[in-house]
N, C-alpha and C positions, 0 to 999 in steps of 0.2 A: 545445414547449419556448419559454417567453417570451423575447422579445428585448428587451434594455435599450439604449437609445441615449441618449447624452449629448453635448451640443454646447456651446460657449461663447456669451457675448455678444459684441456688437462695438462698437467705438469708432471713429468716423471721425476722424483726426486732422487731415485737410485734404481738402477737395474736395466736400463736401456741397453740394447744388444744383449746383455747378459740373460735376459728374461727367455730369450730364444733358445738358450742352451740349458734350460731347467732351473736356473737361478731365480730367487725371489726378486720381486720389485715393489717399490713404494710409489704411488702415483696419486696426485691430488688434482681435485676439481678446483677451477678457479672461475671467478666471476667475469668471463668474457663470453657473453651468451651467443649461441647461434639459434636463429628462429625459422620455423617452417609454418606457414599457413596453408592449409589443405582445404579446398573447396570442392564439392560434388554438386552437380545439377543434372537432372534427367535431361536427355537430349535424344533427337532422332539419329544424329551421327556421333559416334563415339571419338572422342579427342582427348589427348593428354597435352596440357599447356604448362611449361615450366618458365617461370620468372626468376632469374638470378640477379637480385637487386644490386649486389655489390659490383656485378660486371656490367649492369645495365644492358643485359641481354635476355632475350626471351625467345623461346622456339615452341612449335607446335607439331604434333605428330597424330596420325590416326592410331589406333590400337595396333593394326598390322604392322604399321611403319615402326612404331616403338619397339615392338617385340623383335622385330627383324633387326634393328639397330642394336638391340641389347644382345642378341646372338652373335652378331658381328664382333662386339666387344668380347665376349665370351671365347669366341674363336681366337681372336689375338692372344687372349690370356692363356689358351691351351698352347698356342705357339711359342709364347714366352716360356712356359714350362718345359716345352720341347727343345728350348734354347735356338729356336728359329727366329725370335723377336727379341730386341730389348724392352725392359719394363716401361721406358718412357712412351712407347709405341702402343701400349695396350689402351690406356685412357687418353684419347686424343682431344677430347672437348670437355669443358666444365660441366656440360649436361650429362656425361656419361654414368657417372656414379649414381645420380639421381634416376635415371633410366633403369639402371640396374636394380635399385631398390624397388621400383614399380614391378619390374619383370619378375623378381624373386617372390614378392608378395602375391602377384598374380597366379604364380605357379601353384601356391599353396591354398589360396583363397581367391577365386577369380573376381576381378574387378567388375562391378555393374556397368553395362554399356552406359555412355553419357559423357558429359564435359567434366574432365578432372583438371583442376588448376592448382598449381603449387607455387608459392612465393617463398623465397629463401633468402635469408640475410643473416651476416655474421660480423661479430665484433672482435672474433679471434684473429689474431695475426696469422694471416695466410702463409703457409710454406715455411714456418718458422719452428715447427716441432711441437705445436700446441694441440695437435689432433684436430686441425680444421676439416679435413676430410672426414674422419670418423665422426665428428659433430654434425656435418650435413647428413651422413648416412643415418645416424641414430635419430636425429630429428624427423626426417622424412619417414623412416621405418616406424617410429613411434605413433605419428600421425596416422599413418597408413593402418597400423594394428588397431588404433582406437576406432577408426572409421569402419574397418571390417570387423569389429568386435572379437579381435584375437587377443585373448588374455594369456600370453604365454611369454614371459620375459626371457626364458632360456632360449626359446625359438628365436626371438628378436635378436639376442646377442650373438647366436651361432650365425644367423643370417647377416648380422653386420660385419662379423668377423671374415665371413666368405667374401663379401663384397669389398671391405677395405683391403684385402689381399691383391685386388686388381691394381693397386697403386705401388705399395712397397714390394710387392712380389710375395711376401710371407707375413701375415699378421699374427702377433701373439694373442691378440683379443684384448690386450691391456686397455688401449684407448677406448674402444666401444664400452668396456665394462666400467671404467672410471667415469666416463661421461654419462652412462646410463644411471649409475648409482650415487654419485656425488661423494663428497667428503675425501677423506685420506684412506687408502686402501692398500693393504699388502696382498699381492697377487703372485701365485705360483702355480704353474701348471701342474695338475694332478691333485691340488690341495684346495681345501675350502677356502673361500675369500674371506678375508679378515677386514672388519671395519675398524679403524683406529680411533681413539677419541679426539674430540675436537679441542685443540689447544691453539692459543694465539701464535703466529708467525710473522716476526718482523723480517720482511724480505722484500726484494725488489726483482722486478721482470726486465730484463734488458734485451734489446733487439740488436743483435750484431749484423744483421742482414740476411737476406735470402741465401741460403748455401748453393753453391753451383752443383753439388751432387744431390741426387735425389735420395729419399730414405732407401729405396730399392738398391740403389748403386752403393751406398754405404754398407748395407746389411750383406750384400753380395761380397764386397771387398773383405770385410772382417771374417766372413765365412770361409774365405778362400785362404787366409793366413792363420786364422786362430780358432777354427771350428773344434779341432782336437785337443786344445789346450786346456785340459780340465783344471789344472793348477790355476790358471788365469780366472776362469769362471768361478772357481771356489773363493778366490780373492775378492771377486765382485759380491758373491753372496755374503761373505763376511762382513764387507762394507755396509750392505744393506741391513744386515742384523744390528751392527753398530748403530746406524742411523735409527732403526727401529727403536731400539731400547733407549737412545738419547730422547727421542720424541716422547716416549711414554713417561720417561723421567723428567722431562723438560730440563734437560741439561744442555744449555747453550753451547758450552765449551765443546762437549761430546759430538753435538750436532754439526758444528762447524769442522770439527776434525773430520768427520765422516764425509762431509761434503768435499773437502780438501783431498781426501784419499780417492774419493770416486772420480774427481776430476783428473787425477794423476793416472788412473787406470784407463779412462777414456783416451787420454793422451798416448798411453802405451799402444792401444789398438789403432791408432793413426786417424781419429775422426775429429781432431781439434786443430785448426789451422794456426800457424805461428802467430798472426796477428791477434787471435783471440787468446792465445796462451799469454801474450805480453799484456793485453788488457786485463785478464784475471790476476796477473802478478801485480798491476796497479792497483786493482782492488783490494789485494791483500795488504798493500801498504796502508789502506784506509781501514784496516781491521775487519774486513769483510771476506767471508768465505765464498767462492763462487765456483760454479760448474755449468758446463753446457747441459741442457735438458731435453735432449732429442737425439736423432741419429747423428748429428754433427755433419762434418763434410770432409770428403777426401781431396777436394779441389777448392782453390781460390782462398779468399780471406774471410768469409762469413760462415758461421755455424748455426745460425738461427738463434734461438732464445737462450739467454743466459740467466741463472738465478744466483742472486747474491744475498747472503744471510748475514745480519749483523745490525748494530745499532745506527750506524753511520749512514746518512743518505748518500748514495751515490751519483745523484742527478747532475752535479757540477762536473764530475769526471767523465759522465757519459756524454755531456754536451761537448767537451773537448774532443771526444773520439768520433763524434757525430753519430752516437747511438741514441735511441729514444729509450726511455725508462719510466716505469710506473710501479707503485706499491702492489703487491700481491694481495688480493682479496679472496679468501677461501670461500668456496660455495658447497654449503652442505646438501643442498637440494640437486638431485640429478635430473633425468628427463621428466617434464612436467608438461602434460597436455591438458587443455580446456576447451570447451566448445564456446565460440565466440557468439555474442548476441547480435 
């Protein structure tokens, strides 16, 4: 019987980059689902078949071929860690993360020989900072864990964090945790995860375009220049705390102020292109507070997704700039798997 798993996208309200240096982060699950359907059938020859519906691509491997390819990817990641390869060279195919999910699950719970088929489709804006890679990973792992009768959310999240690191180079674990749990979360390494109450949020998601820099490249650049700047990371932590309290008190003015401060800090660390800075200034003229909500970019004009908070609809302004825009819909439910009839 096929297993269908759906997970939300994620939007970091505050703490991107800073979370890697021990600061807290606020992360929100939003209603842009990624879906995975897993089907297993007994067969004489073992085969893994992956269909990526968004890319209109599919590929098949024998078990041996799949595990060999996963080990090749793992070797490339080790070479990246040894500074022998760039992070873009680790995962070279859209199938690689899915193969890694199968490989890691097989290591802890060997897959039954037979025909394994996965179909994956996503409504998340790919490559924009919405956790699309983490969503694929969590949806595939959740389906595999259900199929293998593995009831261990902590193991799933640790595995997802390990696999996600193959793309940015270092994962905080924030994306998989948000996508798995849903809702609005306060996350800080070494502390218990906090689920914040569900309040209405009048905000818009704006696509400034795909960044020319990868998350890994942005993380590496920030690390080079600011890793030891404890004062800076404390300013990020203070901003997240301000946003946290504003959310709890439903203080719109304080929430907008925290968003503004956070955007200034992200500009300070060099991940906001000048064109995006100019667009955010235009949003401010419409009484909207806005910030990028991902790694940003150290090159080019695009920075991925922008969040704008306020009462005024920015759709007309976005059209003038050539950006797509839609209202943000919070998603309280995280990863959800069901057996299809």
